[in-house]
N, C-alpha and C positions, 0 to 999 in steps of 0.2 A: 476395532480402532485402526489396524494395518489397513483395511480395505478404505477407511474414511481417509485416511492420509493419500492413498493412491488416488481417489478420487478427487481429492481438494486439489492436488496436483494438478491433474488433468483438467479441471475446469478452471483453474486460474491459467494454465497455459491455454487454455481456448481465448479466455478473456484477454492474455497479452497478443494474441494472434490479431484477435478483433480489432484491440486498441491500434494497433501497428497499422493495420490494413483501413482504418477509419482516418489516420492522421495522413498516410497516403493519399486517399481520395480524396481527402479536404485540400490539402496543400498543391495536389496536382489541378484541383480546381478552381482554387483561388490563389494560388502562389503562396509563398512563404511570407510575403507581408499581411495578406489575407489571413493566412493562419494565425498569423501574430496578434491580428485584430480580434478573432474568434477565440483564441486561447485565453486573453485577457479579459474578455468578459465572463467566460466561464471560472477562471481563477478568482475573479471578483466576487462569484456566486460561493465558491468553495472558502474565500475568505471570511465572508459573512457568517456561512456555517460553522465554520472550526473557532472562529472567535466568540460566538456567541451561542450556540445549541448544541456542540459535538461531545460536550462533558457527560450527556444521559447515553452514550454510546458505551464507554466504559463501566458505567454504573451497572447498565445491562448485564455486561460480562462478569463485573465483580459480585452482584447482588443474585444474579438467575442462575448461578451455577450450581445447579443441582434439580430436584423434581418437584415439580408443582410450585412454584414459586411465583409471585407476582410481584409487578411494581403499580399497579392499576390506579390505587389512590393517588399516591405521588404523581404519576404522570397525569392526570385529568388537571390537577393543579399546576403541574409544571407548563403545559399547553394552555390553558385557560388563562392563568395570570401573568405568563411570561412570555411563552413563544409567539402566540398570537398576537398580541398587543406591539410586542417591538416588529413583527413584521409588517402589522397593519401601519405601524408609525412610519417605517422605512417606503411602505408603499404610498401613501400619504405626500410625504416629503417630495419623492420620486415625481408624482401627478403635478404637485404644486410647483415644481421647478421646470415643467414641461420636458422631463427627461424618462420617457416611456421605457428607455432600455435599462435603466435604472431600476424602476418597476419589474420586470422579466427578472433582472437578476435575484431581487428578493424573492420572487416566486420561485424560482430555481433553488435556491437556497432552502425555502420551507419543503420543498417536495425532496430534496436530498437528506433532509433530516428525518423526514417520514420514513423514507426508504430504507436509510441507515438503521434507524431505531428498531425498526422491524426485522430487519437482517440480524443484527447484533442480538436481540432477543432469541430468535431462533437459533443461533449459534450456539449462545450459552445455555439453550434449554437441550441441546443435543440435537437439532434439526439441522445438521450440517449441509445436504445436499441440496434442500431447498434455499437454504441463506446463500451457498455460494452459486447456485443455479442462478438465482435472480439478482445478485449483487453483482456478478462478473460477467454472465453471459447473456441472459435476455435481454437487459436493456442494449447491451451494446451490439446484440445483433439486430435488434430492431432499428437500432440507429445507423449503423451501416449500410443495412438494406435500403432505407428510406434514402439516404443521401446517395446511393448508386441509383436509384429510381430516377430520382430529380435531375442527376445528372445527365440520365439518358433520355429524358424528356426535356433538356434544355431549359428547366426550373430552377435548376441550382442557385444559392445565393446565400450570403452570410446570414442574412436574418431568418431565412427558412432553417438553416442547420441549428440555431441557438433554439428555435421553436421546439425542432425536433429532439433536442437536446432535454428540453423539460418534457417532453412526450415521452421519453424512455423512462424518466422516473416516475411518472404517472402509471404506465405500464405495470413497472414492478410492483408498486405499490399494490395495484390491484391483485396479482398475481400474490403477493403475500398475505393479502386478506382473505384470498379464497383459501390457500393452504392453512392459514391459522384458523379459520372457521372449523373446517376439518378436523383439525387437531384437537379445539375444545369441544367438540362434538364426541370425539373419541375419549376422551379425558372424563367427560361427564358420565359415560355410557359404563366406563371403571369405577366409577363413584370416588374418584380421587380429587377431593377438594383443594383448592389453591391455597398455599402459606403468603399472605400478604406480607411483605418485607417493608421495613422502615428504611428510608433511604438519609445517609448523613448529608446535608447540605454543605457541610465543609469538606467533605471527600469530593462531592458534586464540582466545588468550587477549585479545589485542587486538580481535578481532572480538566477541567476548564482551562484553568491557569496554564496547564501542559499544552494542550492543543492551541491557546493563542501563541505560543513560541513556535508550535509548529506550523501553523499558518504563516507565520513571518518566515518562516523556512521554506513553505512550499508553494505559496501563493504571491508573495510580495516581492521575489526578485523578477517574476515576469512582469507584474503590474509596474514595478519600478523602471524596469527596460523600455516598455511601452509608453510612458511617461517623459523618461529623461532622454531617451535614444532614438524611438520609433517603432513603427509596427514590424519591420523587418527585423531587428535585432531584439524583439519580444520574441518573433517566430523561432530564431534560432535557438533562444533559451527555451522556448517551449518546447522545441523537438529535442533539445539534449534532455529536458526533463522527462520525455517520454521514455529516454533509455533508463531513467530511475525508475519510473514507473514500471515499466518493463521486470526490472531487477526485482523491484516488489513483488510483482506479479508471480514470477520464478522462486522466489525464495521465500515469501509470506504465508503461502496457504498452511504448511506445517504448524509455524509460529501462532497462525490465528486459530487452527484448531486447538492448540495446546493453552492458550489464556486461560479458558475456562478450568483445564486442568491446574494450573498454576495456582489458582483461587482455591480450589479443593487441598492440594498440597500443602499450601500456605497455613489453610485453618486447622491441617492436621499437625503441621510442626514437622512436616518431613522434608528438613533439607535435602538428605539423600536423593530422595524422589526428584525433587526441582533440579538438583544437580544433573541427574541422569536424563531428564526429559530434555533440559536444554541442550546437553551433548548431542542428544538425538537429532535436536532440531539443527545444529550446526554440521551434522554429518550430513543431513538430507540436504541442507541449503547448498552445501559443496559440491554436492553431485551436479547440481545444475548451473550454480556459479563458475565452475571451471572451464566447461564448454561455452558458456556466454562470456567469460573472459576472452576466450580463444577468438571468438567471432568478433567482437567489438576491438580488442586490440589488437588481433592479429590479421584481420581484414576490414578495418574502419572503411575505406575505400568503398568495398561494395555495398557497405551499410549506408553510407550516405547517398551513394547513387540512388538506392532504393527509395530513401525517405525524402531527398531533394537534391537534385545536381548544385544547387547555389550553395550548401554546405561543404562543399570539398575543400576550398583553402581553411576552413577551421577544423583540419583533421587532426592536428597535434592536441588542440585542446579539447575535442571530442575524446580521444584516446585517454587522456589524461583524467579527465572528470568519469568517465566510463569506469577506470579501474578503481578510482577512489569510491565510487558507489558500490562497485560489488565487494570491495574488500570491507565496506562498511556492512554489507549484509552478509557476509560470512561469519560475523562476529555474534549471531544470533539477536533474538528480539530481546535485548536489554531492557529496554524503555518496557516491554509489556511485562516482563517479570518483575521491575521495579514496581510498576504500578497496580500489579497484583499481590504484591507482598507488604503492602503498606509503607512501600518507600517511595511515594510520589513525590514527596519535597526534593528529597535528594535528584529524582529524575529532573524535576523541574529546575532546580539549580544547574545541572550538567546542561541543559538544555539552554539554559539562558546565558550560561557563560559562553556557549559556543556562537548563539547569536548574536551576542555582543562583538566577538572576535569577527563576524562575518561582517556586521557593521563598521568595524574599524578597516576590515578590507574594501568594503566599498568605497570607504573615503579615500583611501589611499591609491586605488585603483579608478577612481573617477573618472579620469579622462580615457580610459580605454572603453570602447562602446560597447563591449560585454563585459561590464565590470561585475556583473551578478554573479556569473559562472565561477568567476575567481572567489567570490565570497561564498559560495554555495558549496563548494568543494572544499575550503578551509573548514566551513563549519559542519559539514557532514564528518570530515575525518576526525575533528576534535572533540564531537559527540560522541561519536560511536568507540573511538577508543577509551575517553573517560569513564561510560557506562561501563565498558567491558572491565575495567580494571575495577570498578565497585564492585560488579557482581560477583567476578572472582573473590573478593574479600569477603562479600557478604554469605556467599555458599560455602567458604573455609578452604576452598580448594576450587583451583580452575577447572572448568568443564572440560576443556582440552588442552592436553599440553602445549606451548609454545612449540617444541620441537614437532608434535604430530601435525600442528596446524601448519609448518613452513612444508613439512613433506606432502601436505595435501596440494600445494603448488607448483611442486617440481613437474609434474606432468604438463598441466597448462602453462607454464613458461616455457618448458621446452617447444611444446608446439607452436608458442607464438613465435620462439625464435626460429625455428625452423621455416615458416612460412614468411617471415620477413626476410631470411638469408636466402631464399630461394626466389622470391619475389613472385610470390604466389598472391599477393594482396589484391590482386584485381581479379581474382577468380571465384566465381560463386559457386561452381563444383568442388573447388577445393578446400574452399569454407566448411560446406555443408559437411564433407568428407572427413575433414580433421575434427569439426566438433563432434561427430558421431562418434568416431575411435577414440577421443578423450571421454568422452561419456560411458561409453562401453567398457573400457579399461577400467576407470574410476569405480564403475557400478558391480562389476567382477570381482574387483579387489575387496570391496566394502563386504559384498557377501560371502567371500570365501574366509576373510582373515577374522583371527579369534578375536571376539569384542568388536566384531564390526558391526554392520547395519543389520544383517539378518538376525544375528543375535540379540540387538536391541530391541527388535519388533517383535521378537519371541518374548523376551523379557515384560515389554510392554502388554503385549496379549495377556499374559500372566495376570501381571498387575492390574489390569481392568477388569480382569474375572473375579480378583480378589476383590476389587472395590464394589463391583456391582453386587457381589456376595456379602458384603459389610452394608450397602445402601439397602 
Protein backbone atom coordinates (compact mmCIF):
# COMPACT_ATOMS: atom_id res chain seq x y z
CA UNK A 1 0.00 0.00 0.00
CA UNK A 2 2.90 2.38 0.69
CA UNK A 3 4.11 2.02 -2.89
CA UNK A 4 0.57 2.58 -4.14
CA UNK A 5 0.44 5.86 -2.22
CA UNK A 6 3.62 7.12 -3.84
CA UNK A 7 2.60 6.00 -7.33
CA UNK A 8 -0.87 7.49 -6.98
CA UNK A 9 0.60 10.82 -5.91
CA UNK A 10 2.99 10.71 -8.86
CA UNK A 11 0.23 9.86 -11.36
CA UNK A 12 -2.09 12.55 -10.06
CA UNK A 13 0.79 15.02 -10.10
CA UNK A 14 1.41 14.18 -13.76
CA UNK A 15 -2.32 14.65 -14.39
CA UNK A 16 -2.20 18.07 -12.71
CA UNK A 17 0.73 19.17 -14.89
CA UNK A 18 -1.05 17.96 -18.04
CA UNK A 19 -4.23 19.81 -17.01
CA UNK A 20 -2.32 23.07 -16.52
CA UNK A 21 -0.44 22.72 -19.79
CA UNK A 22 -3.71 22.02 -21.57
CA UNK A 23 -5.34 25.12 -20.10
CA UNK A 24 -2.36 27.28 -21.04
CA UNK A 25 -2.30 25.87 -24.58
CA UNK A 26 -6.03 26.42 -25.13
CA UNK A 27 -6.07 29.91 -23.56
CA UNK A 28 -3.14 31.12 -25.63
CA UNK A 29 -4.80 29.71 -28.73
CA UNK A 30 -8.29 31.19 -28.31
CA UNK A 31 -7.91 33.69 -25.43
CA UNK A 32 -9.65 33.91 -22.05
CA UNK A 33 -13.04 34.46 -23.70
CA UNK A 34 -12.58 31.43 -25.95
CA UNK A 35 -11.52 29.37 -22.96
CA UNK A 36 -14.64 30.61 -21.18
CA UNK A 37 -16.85 29.25 -23.95
CA UNK A 38 -14.94 25.95 -24.04
CA UNK A 39 -15.08 25.42 -20.27
CA UNK A 40 -18.79 26.30 -20.23
CA UNK A 41 -19.62 23.49 -22.68
CA UNK A 42 -17.42 21.03 -20.79
CA UNK A 43 -19.00 22.03 -17.48
CA UNK A 44 -22.45 21.55 -19.03
CA UNK A 45 -21.50 17.94 -19.88
CA UNK A 46 -20.15 17.46 -16.35
CA UNK A 47 -23.39 18.91 -14.99
CA UNK A 48 -25.43 16.23 -16.79
CA UNK A 49 -23.13 13.50 -15.50
CA UNK A 50 -23.08 14.66 -11.87
CA UNK A 51 -26.82 15.38 -11.72
CA UNK A 52 -28.04 12.19 -13.42
CA UNK A 53 -25.46 9.40 -13.50
CA UNK A 54 -22.64 9.81 -10.99
CA UNK A 55 -24.20 7.91 -8.08
CA UNK A 56 -23.03 4.61 -9.57
CA UNK A 57 -19.40 5.67 -9.02
CA UNK A 58 -19.74 5.75 -5.23
CA UNK A 59 -21.81 2.54 -5.32
CA UNK A 60 -18.80 0.89 -6.96
CA UNK A 61 -16.58 2.06 -4.13
CA UNK A 62 -19.01 1.01 -1.41
CA UNK A 63 -20.05 -2.40 -2.76
CA UNK A 64 -16.95 -3.60 -4.61
CA UNK A 65 -14.42 -3.14 -1.80
CA UNK A 66 -13.28 -6.72 -1.57
CA UNK A 67 -12.32 -9.71 -3.66
CA UNK A 68 -14.37 -11.00 -6.60
CA UNK A 69 -17.45 -8.86 -6.09
CA UNK A 70 -19.57 -7.66 -8.99
CA UNK A 71 -22.59 -5.46 -9.69
CA UNK A 72 -23.12 -6.81 -13.20
CA UNK A 73 -26.85 -7.57 -12.87
CA UNK A 74 -27.68 -4.21 -11.37
CA UNK A 75 -25.58 -2.32 -13.90
CA UNK A 76 -27.23 -4.05 -16.85
CA UNK A 77 -30.61 -2.83 -15.64
CA UNK A 78 -29.18 0.58 -14.71
CA UNK A 79 -27.83 1.26 -18.20
CA UNK A 80 -30.66 -0.32 -20.21
CA UNK A 81 -33.59 1.05 -18.21
CA UNK A 82 -32.18 4.42 -17.14
CA UNK A 83 -28.91 5.72 -18.61
CA UNK A 84 -29.47 4.94 -22.29
CA UNK A 85 -33.12 6.17 -22.41
CA UNK A 86 -32.22 9.42 -20.61
CA UNK A 87 -29.24 10.09 -22.88
CA UNK A 88 -31.33 9.27 -25.95
CA UNK A 89 -34.06 11.70 -24.89
CA UNK A 90 -31.52 14.50 -24.41
CA UNK A 91 -30.00 13.81 -27.83
CA UNK A 92 -33.41 13.74 -29.52
CA UNK A 93 -34.41 17.01 -27.86
CA UNK A 94 -31.15 18.64 -28.95
CA UNK A 95 -31.60 17.37 -32.52
CA UNK A 96 -35.21 18.56 -32.67
CA UNK A 97 -34.19 21.99 -31.39
CA UNK A 98 -31.45 22.23 -34.01
CA UNK A 99 -28.74 22.62 -31.35
CA UNK A 100 -26.11 20.05 -32.30
CA UNK A 101 -23.74 21.37 -29.63
CA UNK A 102 -26.20 20.17 -26.99
CA UNK A 103 -26.14 16.73 -28.57
CA UNK A 104 -22.34 16.68 -28.24
CA UNK A 105 -22.66 17.68 -24.59
CA UNK A 106 -24.95 14.70 -23.90
CA UNK A 107 -22.60 12.29 -25.68
CA UNK A 108 -19.62 13.60 -23.66
CA UNK A 109 -21.58 13.08 -20.43
CA UNK A 110 -22.34 9.48 -21.43
CA UNK A 111 -18.69 8.81 -22.28
CA UNK A 112 -17.64 10.33 -18.95
CA UNK A 113 -20.00 7.93 -17.17
CA UNK A 114 -18.50 4.92 -18.94
CA UNK A 115 -14.98 6.03 -18.09
CA UNK A 116 -15.57 6.85 -14.41
CA UNK A 117 -17.73 3.76 -13.88
CA UNK A 118 -14.87 1.52 -14.98
CA UNK A 119 -12.20 3.58 -13.23
CA UNK A 120 -14.00 3.50 -9.87
CA UNK A 121 -14.62 -0.25 -10.25
CA UNK A 122 -10.91 -0.86 -10.83
CA UNK A 123 -10.03 1.29 -7.83
CA UNK A 124 -12.46 -0.53 -5.51
CA UNK A 125 -11.13 -3.89 -6.70
CA UNK A 126 -7.53 -2.89 -5.96
CA UNK A 127 -6.37 -2.15 -9.53
CA UNK A 128 -5.05 1.25 -8.51
CA UNK A 129 -2.44 1.76 -11.20
CA UNK A 130 -4.78 0.97 -14.11
CA UNK A 131 -7.49 3.24 -12.68
CA UNK A 132 -5.26 6.25 -11.99
CA UNK A 133 -3.25 5.91 -15.22
CA UNK A 134 -6.35 5.86 -17.38
CA UNK A 135 -8.33 8.51 -15.55
CA UNK A 136 -5.57 11.05 -14.90
CA UNK A 137 -2.79 10.52 -17.42
CA UNK A 138 -3.74 8.70 -20.62
CA UNK A 139 -6.71 10.82 -21.67
CA UNK A 140 -5.13 14.15 -20.77
CA UNK A 141 -1.92 13.25 -22.54
CA UNK A 142 -3.87 12.41 -25.71
CA UNK A 143 -5.85 15.67 -25.48
CA UNK A 144 -2.78 17.84 -24.90
CA UNK A 145 -0.79 16.28 -27.74
CA UNK A 146 -3.76 16.52 -30.10
CA UNK A 147 -4.37 20.20 -29.30
CA UNK A 148 -0.68 20.96 -29.79
CA UNK A 149 -0.67 19.22 -33.18
CA UNK A 150 -3.77 21.15 -34.30
CA UNK A 151 -2.20 24.44 -33.27
CA UNK A 152 1.04 23.57 -35.06
CA UNK A 153 -0.84 22.78 -38.29
CA UNK A 154 -3.11 25.83 -38.07
CA UNK A 155 -6.29 23.74 -37.65
CA UNK A 156 -7.00 24.55 -34.01
CA UNK A 157 -10.54 25.64 -33.21
CA UNK A 158 -13.05 25.56 -30.37
CA UNK A 159 -15.18 22.87 -32.05
CA UNK A 160 -12.16 20.65 -32.71
CA UNK A 161 -11.13 20.89 -29.04
CA UNK A 162 -14.58 19.79 -27.85
CA UNK A 163 -14.49 16.79 -30.23
CA UNK A 164 -11.04 15.85 -28.93
CA UNK A 165 -12.38 16.10 -25.38
CA UNK A 166 -14.90 13.39 -26.27
CA UNK A 167 -12.20 11.33 -28.02
CA UNK A 168 -10.06 11.23 -24.86
CA UNK A 169 -12.90 9.54 -22.94
CA UNK A 170 -13.38 6.98 -25.71
CA UNK A 171 -9.65 6.22 -25.65
CA UNK A 172 -9.64 5.68 -21.87
CA UNK A 173 -12.77 3.48 -22.05
CA UNK A 174 -11.06 1.26 -24.63
CA UNK A 175 -7.98 1.09 -22.38
CA UNK A 176 -10.13 -0.01 -19.43
CA UNK A 177 -11.93 -2.62 -21.53
CA UNK A 178 -8.60 -4.17 -22.55
CA UNK A 179 -7.29 -4.17 -18.97
CA UNK A 180 -10.57 -5.52 -17.62
CA UNK A 181 -10.59 -8.36 -20.14
CA UNK A 182 -7.12 -9.44 -19.03
CA UNK A 183 -8.17 -9.31 -15.38
CA UNK A 184 -11.26 -11.45 -15.97
CA UNK A 185 -9.13 -14.01 -17.80
CA UNK A 186 -6.73 -14.21 -14.81
CA UNK A 187 -9.62 -14.62 -12.37
CA UNK A 188 -11.08 -17.45 -14.44
CA UNK A 189 -7.72 -19.20 -14.48
CA UNK A 190 -7.65 -19.00 -10.68
CA UNK A 191 -11.16 -20.47 -10.44
CA UNK A 192 -12.41 -17.50 -8.43
CA UNK A 193 -16.17 -17.09 -9.01
CA UNK A 194 -17.67 -13.61 -8.71
CA UNK A 195 -19.91 -12.72 -5.78
CA UNK A 196 -22.92 -10.80 -7.15
CA UNK A 197 -23.83 -7.91 -4.82
CA UNK A 198 -27.29 -6.41 -4.41
CA UNK A 199 -27.39 -2.62 -4.63
CA UNK A 200 -29.70 -0.52 -2.47
CA UNK A 201 -31.52 1.91 -4.77
CA UNK A 202 -32.06 4.12 -1.74
CA UNK A 203 -28.31 4.37 -1.17
CA UNK A 204 -27.78 5.07 -4.88
CA UNK A 205 -30.28 7.93 -4.66
CA UNK A 206 -28.51 9.32 -1.58
CA UNK A 207 -25.21 9.30 -3.45
CA UNK A 208 -26.87 10.91 -6.47
CA UNK A 209 -28.44 13.55 -4.27
CA UNK A 210 -25.01 14.40 -2.90
CA UNK A 211 -23.58 14.71 -6.40
CA UNK A 212 -26.38 17.00 -7.55
CA UNK A 213 -25.26 19.40 -4.85
CA UNK A 214 -21.67 18.83 -5.91
CA UNK A 215 -22.63 19.80 -9.47
CA UNK A 216 -24.18 23.00 -8.15
CA UNK A 217 -20.80 23.76 -6.63
CA UNK A 218 -18.45 22.57 -9.34
CA UNK A 219 -20.24 23.29 -12.60
CA UNK A 220 -22.99 25.89 -12.06
CA UNK A 221 -20.70 28.85 -11.19
CA UNK A 222 -19.02 28.73 -14.61
CA UNK A 223 -22.32 28.27 -16.46
CA UNK A 224 -24.00 31.10 -14.53
CA UNK A 225 -21.05 33.40 -15.19
CA UNK A 226 -21.28 32.64 -18.90
CA UNK A 227 -25.04 33.28 -19.02
CA UNK A 228 -25.17 36.36 -16.78
CA UNK A 229 -21.80 38.03 -17.36
CA UNK A 230 -20.19 36.68 -20.54
CA UNK A 231 -17.46 34.45 -21.93
CA UNK A 232 -14.51 36.42 -20.48
CA UNK A 233 -15.85 36.29 -16.92
CA UNK A 234 -16.62 32.59 -17.35
CA UNK A 235 -13.02 32.12 -18.48
CA UNK A 236 -11.72 33.86 -15.36
CA UNK A 237 -13.88 31.66 -13.12
CA UNK A 238 -12.85 28.56 -15.08
CA UNK A 239 -9.17 29.36 -14.66
CA UNK A 240 -9.54 29.98 -10.92
CA UNK A 241 -11.45 26.71 -10.65
CA UNK A 242 -8.51 25.10 -12.41
CA UNK A 243 -6.53 25.98 -9.29
CA UNK A 244 -9.12 24.10 -7.25
CA UNK A 245 -8.68 21.12 -9.58
CA UNK A 246 -4.92 21.37 -9.16
CA UNK A 247 -5.31 21.30 -5.38
CA UNK A 248 -7.57 18.25 -5.69
CA UNK A 249 -4.98 16.57 -7.94
CA UNK A 250 -2.31 17.12 -5.30
CA UNK A 251 -4.39 16.30 -2.21
CA UNK A 252 -6.73 13.67 -3.57
CA UNK A 253 -4.77 10.51 -4.45
CA UNK A 254 -4.33 9.21 -0.92
CA UNK A 255 -7.97 10.02 -0.15
CA UNK A 256 -9.20 8.19 -3.24
CA UNK A 257 -7.05 5.14 -2.54
CA UNK A 258 -8.34 5.12 1.04
CA UNK A 259 -12.08 5.21 0.21
CA UNK A 260 -12.38 1.43 -0.21
CA UNK A 261 -10.47 1.05 3.06
CA UNK A 262 -12.94 3.38 4.77
CA UNK A 263 -15.70 1.00 3.67
CA UNK A 264 -13.82 -2.08 4.91
CA UNK A 265 -13.00 -0.53 8.29
CA UNK A 266 -16.58 0.65 8.72
CA UNK A 267 -17.95 -2.82 8.09
CA UNK A 268 -15.49 -4.14 10.72
CA UNK A 269 -16.57 -1.37 13.15
CA UNK A 270 -12.93 -0.30 13.51
CA UNK A 271 -13.30 3.38 14.42
CA UNK A 272 -9.71 3.68 15.60
CA UNK A 273 -8.51 2.39 12.23
CA UNK A 274 -10.68 4.98 10.51
CA UNK A 275 -9.24 7.72 12.68
CA UNK A 276 -5.66 6.63 11.97
CA UNK A 277 -6.35 6.40 8.24
CA UNK A 278 -7.89 9.87 8.19
CA UNK A 279 -4.93 11.30 10.11
CA UNK A 280 -2.51 9.74 7.63
CA UNK A 281 -4.35 11.34 4.72
CA UNK A 282 -4.24 14.78 6.35
CA UNK A 283 -0.48 14.46 6.87
CA UNK A 284 0.12 13.36 3.28
CA UNK A 285 -2.06 16.16 1.93
CA UNK A 286 -0.31 18.80 4.01
CA UNK A 287 3.07 17.81 2.57
CA UNK A 288 1.84 19.04 -0.82
CA UNK A 289 -0.59 21.73 0.32
CA UNK A 290 2.16 23.68 2.12
CA UNK A 291 4.40 24.21 -0.93
CA UNK A 292 1.33 24.83 -3.09
CA UNK A 293 0.18 27.55 -0.69
CA UNK A 294 3.61 29.16 -0.98
CA UNK A 295 3.31 29.17 -4.78
CA UNK A 296 -0.27 30.44 -5.02
CA UNK A 297 -0.21 32.97 -2.16
CA UNK A 298 3.45 33.99 -2.25
CA UNK A 299 3.92 34.23 -6.01
CA UNK A 300 0.44 34.73 -7.54
CA UNK A 301 1.75 37.15 -10.19
CA UNK A 302 4.07 34.48 -11.57
CA UNK A 303 1.27 31.92 -11.68
CA UNK A 304 -1.21 34.30 -13.35
CA UNK A 305 1.31 35.32 -16.02
CA UNK A 306 1.77 31.64 -16.85
CA UNK A 307 -1.96 31.02 -17.00
CA UNK A 308 -3.01 34.24 -18.78
CA UNK A 309 -1.71 37.85 -18.64
CA UNK A 310 -5.29 39.14 -18.60
CA UNK A 311 -5.75 37.76 -15.09
CA UNK A 312 -3.21 40.05 -13.36
CA UNK A 313 -5.89 42.57 -12.22
CA UNK A 314 -7.55 39.78 -10.28
CA UNK A 315 -4.47 38.88 -8.18
CA UNK A 316 -6.06 39.57 -4.80
CA UNK A 317 -9.17 37.54 -5.54
CA UNK A 318 -7.01 34.74 -6.92
CA UNK A 319 -4.93 34.61 -3.72
CA UNK A 320 -7.98 34.60 -1.45
CA UNK A 321 -9.77 31.83 -3.34
CA UNK A 322 -6.59 29.75 -3.57
CA UNK A 323 -5.97 29.87 0.19
CA UNK A 324 -9.56 28.87 0.94
CA UNK A 325 -9.36 25.93 -1.48
CA UNK A 326 -6.07 24.79 0.06
CA UNK A 327 -7.32 25.00 3.65
CA UNK A 328 -10.41 23.00 2.68
CA UNK A 329 -8.20 20.32 1.10
CA UNK A 330 -6.00 19.98 4.20
CA UNK A 331 -9.03 19.10 6.36
CA UNK A 332 -9.10 15.67 4.75
CA UNK A 333 -11.69 13.69 2.76
CA UNK A 334 -14.56 14.33 5.17
CA UNK A 335 -17.25 13.76 2.56
CA UNK A 336 -15.68 10.50 1.43
CA UNK A 337 -15.48 9.15 4.97
CA UNK A 338 -19.08 10.17 5.69
CA UNK A 339 -20.36 8.47 2.52
CA UNK A 340 -18.45 5.27 3.22
CA UNK A 341 -19.60 5.01 6.84
CA UNK A 342 -23.38 5.31 6.51
CA UNK A 343 -23.48 9.08 7.12
CA UNK A 344 -24.36 10.09 3.57
CA UNK A 345 -27.53 11.89 4.71
CA UNK A 346 -25.59 14.21 7.01
CA UNK A 347 -23.01 14.68 4.28
CA UNK A 348 -25.84 15.84 2.01
CA UNK A 349 -27.22 18.19 4.63
CA UNK A 350 -23.86 19.88 5.18
CA UNK A 351 -23.41 20.31 1.44
CA UNK A 352 -26.95 21.58 0.90
CA UNK A 353 -26.63 24.16 3.68
CA UNK A 354 -23.35 25.35 2.15
CA UNK A 355 -24.95 25.55 -1.31
CA UNK A 356 -27.78 27.64 0.14
CA UNK A 357 -25.18 29.97 1.62
CA UNK A 358 -23.49 30.15 -1.78
CA UNK A 359 -26.76 31.14 -3.47
CA UNK A 360 -27.29 33.87 -0.89
CA UNK A 361 -23.82 35.24 -1.70
CA UNK A 362 -24.70 35.09 -5.40
CA UNK A 363 -27.72 37.31 -4.78
CA UNK A 364 -25.86 39.74 -2.52
CA UNK A 365 -22.89 40.05 -4.91
CA UNK A 366 -24.89 39.88 -8.16
CA UNK A 367 -23.68 43.30 -9.31
CA UNK A 368 -20.05 42.14 -9.19
CA UNK A 369 -18.97 40.66 -12.56
CA UNK A 370 -17.25 37.77 -10.72
CA UNK A 371 -20.00 37.07 -8.18
CA UNK A 372 -19.63 33.30 -8.65
CA UNK A 373 -16.12 33.23 -7.17
CA UNK A 374 -17.23 34.91 -3.93
CA UNK A 375 -20.09 32.45 -3.53
CA UNK A 376 -17.91 29.47 -4.33
CA UNK A 377 -15.26 30.50 -1.81
CA UNK A 378 -17.87 30.95 0.93
CA UNK A 379 -19.45 27.58 0.14
CA UNK A 380 -16.12 25.74 0.12
CA UNK A 381 -15.05 27.06 3.51
CA UNK A 382 -18.48 26.50 5.12
CA UNK A 383 -18.83 22.93 3.86
CA UNK A 384 -15.30 21.80 4.68
CA UNK A 385 -15.30 23.19 8.24
CA UNK A 386 -18.77 21.86 9.09
CA UNK A 387 -17.95 18.37 7.81
CA UNK A 388 -14.64 18.27 9.65
CA UNK A 389 -16.40 19.15 12.91
CA UNK A 390 -18.85 16.30 12.35
CA UNK A 391 -16.05 13.84 11.49
CA UNK A 392 -14.20 14.73 14.71
CA UNK A 393 -17.33 14.07 16.74
CA UNK A 394 -18.22 10.85 14.92
CA UNK A 395 -14.69 9.48 15.32
CA UNK A 396 -14.95 10.39 19.05
CA UNK A 397 -11.59 12.16 18.82
CA UNK A 398 -10.11 14.64 16.36
CA UNK A 399 -7.76 12.92 13.84
CA UNK A 400 -5.28 15.77 14.22
CA UNK A 401 -5.19 18.19 17.15
CA UNK A 402 -5.80 21.86 16.38
CA UNK A 403 -2.41 22.82 17.81
CA UNK A 404 -0.71 20.28 15.55
CA UNK A 405 -2.63 21.51 12.50
CA UNK A 406 -1.65 25.13 13.20
CA UNK A 407 2.02 24.13 13.58
CA UNK A 408 1.86 22.60 10.10
CA UNK A 409 1.18 26.08 8.71
CA UNK A 410 4.03 27.93 10.45
CA UNK A 411 6.65 27.16 7.79
CA UNK A 412 4.46 27.89 4.71
CA UNK A 413 3.18 31.12 6.31
CA UNK A 414 6.75 32.23 7.08
CA UNK A 415 7.84 31.47 3.50
CA UNK A 416 4.92 33.49 2.10
CA UNK A 417 5.72 36.41 4.42
CA UNK A 418 9.40 36.43 3.46
CA UNK A 419 8.62 36.30 -0.27
CA UNK A 420 6.22 39.26 -0.02
CA UNK A 421 8.59 41.24 2.25
CA UNK A 422 11.57 40.67 -0.05
CA UNK A 423 9.42 41.44 -3.12
CA UNK A 424 10.28 38.18 -4.83
CA UNK A 425 6.74 37.68 -6.09
CA UNK A 426 7.75 38.25 -9.72
CA UNK A 427 10.56 35.69 -9.72
CA UNK A 428 9.85 32.22 -11.07
CA UNK A 429 13.25 31.03 -9.81
CA UNK A 430 12.57 32.10 -6.22
CA UNK A 431 9.09 30.59 -6.39
CA UNK A 432 10.53 27.23 -7.38
CA UNK A 433 13.36 27.33 -4.82
CA UNK A 434 11.09 28.39 -1.95
CA UNK A 435 8.50 25.71 -2.72
CA UNK A 436 11.18 23.00 -2.89
CA UNK A 437 12.71 24.14 0.41
CA UNK A 438 9.33 24.12 2.18
CA UNK A 439 8.47 20.66 0.84
CA UNK A 440 11.90 19.25 1.75
CA UNK A 441 11.75 20.57 5.32
CA UNK A 442 8.20 19.33 5.88
CA UNK A 443 9.03 15.93 4.44
CA UNK A 444 12.19 15.58 6.56
CA UNK A 445 10.34 16.59 9.74
CA UNK A 446 7.54 14.11 9.07
CA UNK A 447 10.01 11.29 8.49
CA UNK A 448 12.03 11.92 11.64
CA UNK A 449 9.46 12.90 14.23
CA UNK A 450 7.90 10.33 16.54
CA UNK A 451 4.45 9.45 15.29
CA UNK A 452 5.26 11.06 11.97
CA UNK A 453 4.64 9.93 8.43
CA UNK A 454 7.28 7.18 8.34
CA UNK A 455 5.91 5.49 11.45
CA UNK A 456 2.36 5.80 10.09
CA UNK A 457 3.34 4.14 6.84
CA UNK A 458 5.02 1.29 8.73
CA UNK A 459 1.92 0.83 10.85
CA UNK A 460 -0.21 0.84 7.73
CA UNK A 461 1.95 -1.83 6.12
CA UNK A 462 1.51 -4.02 9.19
CA UNK A 463 -2.22 -3.34 9.12
CA UNK A 464 -2.51 -4.29 5.46
CA UNK A 465 -0.47 -7.44 5.96
CA UNK A 466 -2.81 -8.41 8.79
CA UNK A 467 -5.84 -7.55 6.63
CA UNK A 468 -4.57 -9.73 3.82
CA UNK A 469 -4.09 -12.58 6.29
CA UNK A 470 -7.65 -12.11 7.60
CA UNK A 471 -9.03 -12.12 4.05
